[in-house]
C-alpha positions in Angstrom: 1.0 4.4 -9.6 2.9 7.5 -10.7 0.7 10.6 -11.0 1.5 14.3 -10.8 0.8 15.1 -7.2 -0.7 18.3 -6.0 0.9 19.6 -2.8 -0.3 18.5 0.6 1.4 19.6 3.8 1.8 23.0 5.4 0.1 24.3 2.3 -0.5 27.9 3.2 3.0 28.4 4.6 4.2 28.6 1.0 1.1 30.4 0.0 1.9 33.1 2.6 5.5 33.4 1.7 5.2 33.3 -2.1 1.9 35.1 -2.7 1.9 37.8 -0.1 4.5 40.3 1.0 3.5 40.4 4.7 3.6 37.0 6.3 2.9 38.4 9.7 -0.4 40.0 8.5 -1.4 36.8 6.8 -0.7 34.8 9.9 -2.8 37.2 12.0 -5.7 36.8 9.6 -5.5 33.1 9.8 -5.5 33.0 13.6 -8.4 35.5 13.7 -10.5 33.1 11.5 -9.6 30.0 13.5 -12.2 29.0 16.0 -11.1 25.4 16.9 -8.6 24.6 19.7 -5.1 23.9 18.4 -2.5 21.4 19.5 0.3 23.2 21.3 3.9 22.8 20.1 6.3 21.9 22.9 9.5 21.0 21.0 12.2 23.6 21.3 13.8 22.8 17.9 10.4 23.2 16.1 9.8 26.5 17.9 13.3 27.7 17.1 13.2 26.8 13.4 9.6 27.5 12.6 8.8 30.3 15.0 10.0 33.1 12.7 7.0 32.6 10.5 4.6 30.6 12.7 3.8 32.9 15.6 3.0 31.2 18.9 0.1 32.3 21.1 -0.2 32.2 24.9 -1.3 28.6 24.8 1.8 27.5 22.8 -0.2 27.0 19.6 1.9 27.9 16.5 0.0 29.2 13.6 -0.8 26.6 10.9 1.2 23.9 12.6 -1.1 23.5 15.6 -4.1 23.0 13.4 -2.8 20.2 11.2 -1.9 16.6 11.7 -0.5 14.0 9.2 1.8 11.1 8.5 5.7 11.2 8.6 5.6 11.5 4.8 3.3 14.5 4.9 5.4 16.4 7.4 8.6 15.6 5.5 7.1 17.0 2.3 6.0 20.1 4.2 9.5 20.7 5.6 11.2 20.2 2.2 8.8 22.7 0.8 9.6 25.2 3.5 13.3 24.8 2.8 12.8 25.1 -1.0 10.3 27.9 -1.2 10.7 29.8 2.0 14.5 29.5 2.6 14.3 27.7 6.0 17.8 26.7 7.0 18.0 23.2 8.4 20.7 20.6 8.8 19.6 17.1 7.8 19.6 15.9 11.4 17.5 18.9 12.4 14.9 18.1 9.7 14.9 14.5 10.8 14.3 15.5 14.4 11.4 17.8 13.5 9.7 15.2 11.4 10.0 12.7 14.3 8.4 15.2 16.7 5.6 16.4 14.4 4.7 12.9 13.1 4.4 11.7 16.7 2.7 14.6 18.5 1.0 16.2 15.5 0.4 12.9 13.7 -2.3 10.3 13.2 -3.7 7.8 15.7 -3.0 4.2 14.6 -6.7 3.8 13.8 -6.6 6.8 11.5 -3.4 5.8 9.8 -4.3 2.2 9.0 -6.9 2.9 6.2 -4.4 5.1 4.3 -1.2 2.9 4.8 -1.4 2.0 1.1 -0.1 5.5 0.3 3.3 5.2 2.1 3.4 1.5 1.1 3.4 2.6 -2.6 0.6 0.1 -3.5 -1.5 0.3 -6.6 -5.0 -0.2 -5.4 -8.6 0.7 -6.3 -9.1 3.1 -3.4 -11.9 1.9 -1.0 -14.8 3.9 0.3 -14.4 6.9 -1.9 -17.0 9.7 -1.7 -19.3 10.8 -4.5 -17.8 11.4 -7.9 -17.6 15.2 -7.7 -15.7 15.1 -4.4 -13.4 12.2 -5.6 -12.5 13.8 -8.8 -11.6 17.1 -7.3 -8.6 15.5 -5.5 -7.9 12.3 -7.4 -7.5 13.8 -10.8 -3.9 14.5 -9.9 -3.1 12.1 -7.0 -4.6 9.3 -4.9 -7.5 10.4 -2.7 -5.6 8.9 0.2 -3.2 11.8 0.0 -6.0 14.1 1.2 -7.3 11.8 3.9 -3.8 11.3 5.2 -4.2 14.7 6.8 -6.4 16.0 9.6 -7.2 19.7 9.5 -9.7 22.2 10.8 -12.4 23.6 8.5 -10.4 26.8 8.1 -7.2 24.9 7.2 -9.0 22.8 4.6 -10.2 26.1 3.0 -6.7 27.4 2.9 -5.6 24.2 1.2 -8.0 25.0 -1.7 -6.5 28.5 -1.8 -3.0 27.2 -2.2 -4.0 24.8 -5.0 -5.6 27.6 -6.9 -2.6 29.9 -6.4 0.1 27.3 -7.4 -1.7 25.1 -10.0 -3.5 26.6 -13.0 -5.6 23.5 -13.5 -6.9 23.7 -9.9 -8.6 27.0 -10.5 -10.9 25.5 -13.2 -11.2 22.2 -11.5 -12.2 23.6 -8.1 -14.3 26.5 -9.1 -16.4 25.4 -12.0 -20.0 24.7 -10.7 -21.3 21.2 -10.8 -22.8 20.4 -14.2 -26.5 20.6 -14.9 -28.4 17.7 -13.4 -25.6 16.6 -11.2 -26.3 15.9 -7.5 -26.3 19.2 -5.5 -27.0 21.5 -8.4 -30.2 22.6 -10.2 -28.3 24.2 -13.1 -25.6 26.7 -14.0 -27.2 29.5 -12.0 -30.0 27.7 -10.2 -32.5 29.0 -12.8 -35.1 26.3 -11.9 -35.5 27.7 -8.4 -33.5 24.9 -6.9 -30.4 25.2 -4.6 -27.5 27.1 -5.9 -25.0 24.7 -7.5 -21.9 23.9 -5.5 -18.4 24.3 -6.8 -16.4 21.0 -6.8 -13.9 22.6 -4.4 -16.7 23.5 -2.1 -18.2 20.0 -2.1 -14.7 18.5 -1.4 -14.1 20.9 1.5 -17.4 20.1 3.0 -16.6 16.3 2.8 -13.1 16.6 4.1 -14.1 18.9 7.0 -16.4 16.1 8.2 -14.3 13.1 7.2 -10.9 14.3 8.3 -11.3 16.9 11.1 -8.4 18.0 13.3 -10.0 16.6 16.5 -11.3 13.0 16.5 -12.2 10.5 19.2 -9.3 8.3 18.0 -6.8 11.1 18.3 -8.1 12.2 21.7 -7.7 8.6 23.0 -4.3 8.1 21.4 -2.6 11.3 22.7 -2.5 10.0 26.2 -1.2 6.6 25.0 1.8 7.8 22.9 4.9 6.1 24.1 8.3 4.9 23.0 8.2 1.7 20.9 9.0 -1.5 22.7 9.6 -3.7 19.8 13.1 -5.1 20.3 13.3 -8.9 20.2 12.3 -11.7 17.9 9.3 -11.7 15.6 7.9 -14.3 13.3 7.7 -13.2 9.7 5.1 -14.3 7.2 5.6 -12.7 3.8 4.3 -13.1 0.3 6.0 -12.0 -2.9 3.5 -11.9 -5.8 4.6 -14.4 -8.4 7.2 -15.9 -6.1 5.1 -17.4 -3.3 5.2 -17.4 0.5 8.3 -16.9 2.7 8.4 -17.4 6.5 11.1 -16.9 9.1 12.3 -14.8 12.0 13.1 -11.1 12.3 15.4 -9.9 15.1 15.0 -6.2 16.0 17.8 -4.7 18.0 17.8 -1.3 19.7 20.4 1.4 19.0 21.6 4.2 21.2 18.6 6.3 19.8 15.4 5.0 21.5 13.2 5.0 18.4 15.8 3.6 15.9 16.7 0.0 15.4 18.8 -2.6 13.5 17.2 -5.6 11.9 18.3 -9.1 10.8 15.8 -11.4 9.1 16.2 -15.0 8.0 13.5 -16.2 5.5 12.9 -19.4 3.7 10.5 -20.2 0.8 7.6 -22.4 2.0 7.4 -24.1 -1.4 11.1 -24.7 -2.2 13.0 -24.2 1.1 15.3 -21.7 -0.5 16.8 -19.4 2.2 17.8 -15.8 2.4 19.2 -13.4 4.9 18.5 -9.6 5.0 19.7 -6.9 7.3 18.8 -3.3 7.7 17.8 -0.3 9.9 14.5 1.4 10.7 12.9 3.9 13.0 9.4 4.2 14.5 7.3 7.3 14.5 4.5 7.8 17.1 5.2 4.4 18.7 3.7 2.4 15.8 4.7 3.6 12.3 7.9 1.9 11.0 10.0 3.2 8.2 13.2 1.4 7.2 15.5 -0.1 4.7 17.1 -3.5 4.3 19.0 -5.6 1.7 19.9 -9.2 1.1 23.2 -10.8 1.8 24.0 -11.2 -1.9 23.7 -9.0 -4.9 20.5 -9.1 -6.9 20.8 -10.5 -10.4 17.4 -9.7 -11.9 14.8 -6.9 -11.5 12.4 -8.9 -9.3 15.2 -10.5 -7.2 14.2 -10.7 -3.5 17.8 -9.8 -2.6 17.2 -6.3 -3.8 17.5 -3.4 -1.4 14.0 -2.5 -0.2 12.3 0.3 1.6 10.1 -0.8 4.5 6.7 0.6 5.7 5.0 -1.2 8.6 2.0 -0.4 10.8 2.4 -1.8 14.4 -0.8 -2.6 16.3 -1.3 -0.3 19.3 -0.5 -3.2 21.7 2.6 -3.9 19.6 1.7 -7.6 19.3 1.8 -7.7 15.4 2.7 -5.5 12.4 1.6 -5.4 8.8 3.0 -3.6 5.8 5.2 -3.8 2.7 8.9 -4.0 1.9 9.2 -2.7 -1.7 11.7 -2.0 -4.4 11.9 -1.2 -8.1 12.3 2.0 -10.1 8.5 2.5 -9.8 8.1 0.6 -6.5 6.5 -2.2 -8.4 8.0 -5.2 -6.6 7.5 -6.0 -2.9 7.0 -8.4 0.0 3.5 -8.2 1.7 4.6 -8.7 5.3 3.0 -9.7 8.6 5.0 -9.8 11.8 3.9 -11.5 15.1 5.9 -11.6 18.3 7.8 -14.8 18.8 6.7 -16.9 21.8 7.1 -20.4 23.2 3.9 -21.9 21.6 3.9 -23.7 18.2 3.3 -21.2 15.4 2.2 -22.1 11.8 3.4 -19.4 9.4 2.9 -21.1 6.0 1.5 -24.1 4.2 2.3 -25.6 0.8 0.2 -26.2 -1.1 -1.9 -23.6 0.4 -5.1 -25.2 -0.9 -5.9 -28.9 -1.6 -8.7 -30.3 -3.9 -11.4 -32.4 -2.3 -10.9 -36.1 -3.2 -7.1 -35.8 -3.4 -5.2 -38.7 -1.8 -1.6 -39.0 -0.5 -1.0 -35.3 -0.7 2.3 -34.2 1.0 1.4 -31.1 2.9 4.4 -29.0 4.0 3.8 -26.9 7.2 6.4 -24.3 8.1 6.6 -22.3 11.3 8.3 -22.4 14.7 8.4 -24.4 17.9 7.0 -27.6 16.5 7.1 -30.6 18.9 10.3 -32.6 18.4 8.5 -35.9 18.2 5.2 -35.5 16.4 2.7 -38.3 15.6 -0.1 -38.2 13.1 -2.7 -38.0 15.9 -1.0 -34.7 17.1 -2.0 -32.9 13.9 -5.6 -32.0 13.3 -6.6 -30.5 10.0 -10.4 -30.5 10.5 -13.3 -32.6 9.3 -12.8 -34.4 6.0 -9.0 -34.3 6.2 -7.2 -37.4 7.4 -3.5 -37.3 8.4 -2.1 -40.6 7.4 1.5 -40.1 8.7 4.2 -37.6 9.4 6.7 -38.0 6.6 9.4 -35.8 8.1 9.7 -33.1 10.8 11.8 -30.6 12.5 11.0 -27.8 14.9 10.4 -25.4 12.0 9.1 -27.6 9.1 7.1 -30.8 8.8 5.7 -32.8 6.0 2.4 -34.7 6.5 0.8 -37.1 4.1 -3.0 -36.4 4.0 -6.1 -37.6 2.3 -9.0 -35.2 1.5 -12.5 -36.7 1.6 -14.6 -36.4 -1.6 -17.3 -34.6 0.4 -15.0 -32.3 2.3 -16.5 -28.8 2.7 -14.8 -26.1 0.8 -13.2 -23.2 2.6 -10.4 -22.3 5.0 -9.3 -24.8 7.6 -7.7 -24.4 11.1 -4.6 -26.4 12.0 -4.3 -27.7 15.5 -0.7 -28.6 16.3 1.0 -29.3 19.6 -1.7 -27.6 21.7 -1.9 -24.6 19.5 -4.6 -23.7 17.0 -3.9 -21.6 13.9 -7.1 -20.3 12.3 -7.6 -20.4 8.5 -4.2 -21.8 7.8 -5.0 -23.7 4.6 -7.9 -24.3 2.3 -9.9 -27.1 0.7 -11.8 -26.6 -2.6 -13.9 -28.7 -4.9 -13.4 -26.9 -8.2 -12.1 -23.7 -9.7 -15.0 -21.8 -11.2 -13.2 -18.5 -11.8 -9.8 -17.0 -12.2 -9.0 -13.4 -11.3 -5.8 -12.0 -12.6 -4.3 -9.3 -10.3 -3.8 -6.5 -10.7 -7.0 -6.2 -12.6 -5.5 -3.3 -14.5 -1.7 -3.2 -14.7 0.8 -0.5 -15.6 4.2 -0.9 -17.1 6.7 1.6 -18.5 9.0 1.4 -21.5 12.6 2.1 -20.9 16.1 0.6 -21.2 17.7 3.3 -23.3 19.6 6.2 -21.9 18.9 6.9 -18.3 15.3 5.7 -18.4 14.6 2.6 -16.3 11.9 0.1 -17.2 8.8 -0.3 -15.1 7.8 -3.9 -14.8 4.5 -5.5 -13.9 4.0 -8.8 -12.0 0.7 -10.6 -12.4 -0.8 -13.4 -10.4 -3.7 -15.8 -11.2 -6.0 -16.4 -8.2 -8.6 -19.1 -8.3 -12.1 -18.9 -6.8 -14.9 -21.4 -6.2 -18.4 -20.1 -6.5 -20.2 -19.9 -3.1 -23.7 -21.0 -2.2 -25.3 -18.6 -4.7 -23.4 -20.4 -7.5 -22.4 -17.1 -9.0 -18.9 -15.7 -9.7 -17.6 -12.5 -8.3 -20.0 -12.3 -5.4 -19.3 -11.9 -1.7 -19.7 -15.6 -0.9 -17.0 -16.8 -3.3 -14.3 -19.0 -1.8 -10.8 -17.9 -2.4 -8.5 -20.7 -3.4 -5.2 -18.9 -4.0 -2.6 -19.0 -6.8 -3.4 -21.3 -9.7 -1.0 -23.1 -12.0 -1.6 -21.4 -15.3 -0.1 -20.7 -18.7 0.4 -17.0 -19.4 -0.2 -15.3 -22.8 -0.8 -11.8 -24.3 -3.7 -10.9 -26.5 -4.6 -7.7 -28.4 -6.7 -5.1 -26.6 -8.7 -3.5 -29.4 -8.3 0.2 -28.7 -6.9 1.2 -32.1 -7.6 -0.7 -35.2 -4.6 -2.5 -36.7 -2.0 -1.3 -34.2 -0.8 -4.8 -33.1 0.3 -3.7 -29.7 1.1 -7.2 -28.5 3.9 -7.5 -31.0 5.7 -4.4 -29.7 4.9 -3.6 -26.0 7.1 -6.3 -24.4 7.2 -9.9 -23.2 5.4 -11.9 -20.6 7.1 -14.9 -19.0 5.6 -18.0 -17.5 6.0 -16.6 -14.0 3.5 -13.8 -14.9 6.3 -11.1 -15.0 5.9 -8.6 -17.8 9.1 -7.0 -19.1 8.4 -3.9 -21.3 10.2 -3.2 -24.6 12.7 -0.4 -25.2 11.3 3.1 -25.5 11.8 5.4 -28.4 10.6 5.4 -32.0 10.5 1.9 -33.5 11.1 1.8 -37.3 9.5 -1.6 -37.5 6.2 -0.2 -36.3 3.5 1.6 -38.3 4.4 5.3 -38.4 7.6 4.6 -36.5 5.7 4.9 -33.2 7.0 4.2 -29.7 6.3 0.7 -28.3 3.5 1.8 -26.0 0.1 0.2 -26.2 -2.7 -1.8 -24.5 -2.9 -5.6 -24.2 -4.8 -8.3 -22.4 -2.7 -10.5 -20.1 -4.4 -13.9 -20.0 -4.0 -16.7 -17.5 -5.3 -20.1 -18.6 -5.5 -22.9 -16.0 -3.5 -26.0 -16.9 -5.8 -28.6 -15.5 -9.1 -26.9 -14.4 -12.1 -27.0 -16.8 -15.4 -25.2 -16.8 -18.8 -26.9 -17.3 -18.3 -26.9 -21.1 -14.9 -28.6 -20.9 -12.9 -25.5 -21.7 -9.9 -24.4 -19.6 -10.8 -21.9 -17.0 -9.2 -18.5 -17.7 -9.0 -14.9 -16.6 -7.5 -11.8 -17.9 -6.2 -8.3 -16.9 -5.8 -5.2 -18.9 -2.2 -4.0 -19.2 -1.3 -0.4 -20.1 2.3 0.0 -21.4 3.3 3.6 -21.4 6.3 5.8 -21.8 9.0 6.2 -19.1 8.6 8.9 -16.4 11.0 11.2 -18.3 11.1 13.8 -15.6 11.3 13.1 -11.8 10.3 16.1 -9.9 12.2 16.6 -6.6 9.5 19.0 -5.5 7.1 17.3 -3.1 4.3 19.3 -4.6 4.5 17.5 -7.9 6.0 14.1 -7.0 4.7 11.2 -5.1 
């Protein structure tokens, strides 16, 4: 999602340099107001490059820096801002080293970073667990709320963040300082005329929330500081990856160390679970704080279409504290719209199931050929060696290698719906495939999509990939409730219908085309003489997925839909971190 982003980082550094003439006096005032313990800075390069403005005290605390923690991206933005606005002189390798140090020793604990990983992974998500509306809107009018909660600050530092916003962004002054409207939670009226409590400003409400939800010192950080260590991730890893619209891939990733302890080279061999098509990718990466991977990789052949999995990708992974597994996203595209959803597990000697095709089978199906992909499968496997749970009979092993096998199975008519374990060669893999009785509901993801016109001049198109996921109603017999049973991708026909936002505009005829893989390709941008008033090709449409075989209780094909907004290109890309995600 591309939104204008308000600055986050060492916010008041720029505020001090730009909006005051006496940085030393401003720093002194900040330290005088600070009552919480800081985190001492011990890195010589940080002290050398930042110490001219960030005075150190007797404990080694550097003003501002010692009272903030954030992700690698947060510190990188702060450093770029210092270079741009305050004239800090840094060589690229120096900036890289400073980010490594700050992201590790003034970063986030793994448990703090996990909930906001969607931000560096560039995912479009409906943000979970957001606070009340007045707090949410104060921040997320201009950027995702996760940008704020990717930081940890003292109460004083959060207040200075508000000051910086007001100083640098005109819209923030009105947005932060206008009292909560009459009748809203926390306010009795514009001036408290009814005798109730004085209404809070939105900025004040947001600061109160953030000071409690994202303080500098947390139990997670206290526990993690003593555990920070160099990453020990070299070796072989099993890969299980999903590409929306293109299915599941499995394989092995080899991570090799370089002469720099926290930097690595990678080689990955993947194969499609459904088709067996193979690919090889190679790349590099580095690990911040012992768990936070950032890297790049590309395929062994040139990509030939926008959604080609051979494309060069950026990689963002979160390694578990015990370094037994990792999760994240490898993504590409002009707007980061394509990507692998990735899980890594350390390779071992036991049999490992990484993917199954088809991933779900209908109750009552007979003679289904179930392909199971993984590693270390027994060389000679009998039907009795494979257990797929009650109601699933393994008739025979059709073919098998140490990495792939095909079993012929029957599903009992009364088989219970839900995820099934696979027991293979002495190993049990939980929830490896599913059984369902019927598809009651189809959910098209994303539930609201965004595409951008382009293709003329220097403006690239922004694509949108859709998926149709089937669900069976759970015991409550109602759709879209917590007990629904996820079935997975459904074989559907894709179509586009008009979204009635403007009468007579016929958006579906102009916005672009949707193929039968669920990939939407936007039209060219610019005035269209064939369109009413010569308008651009922007518009709103419904993307509809209609099941090819599944019927509802009335005999109609089960279907689902998603709203797609097709808008203009991002005509200007700001290099400033303050206004660019």
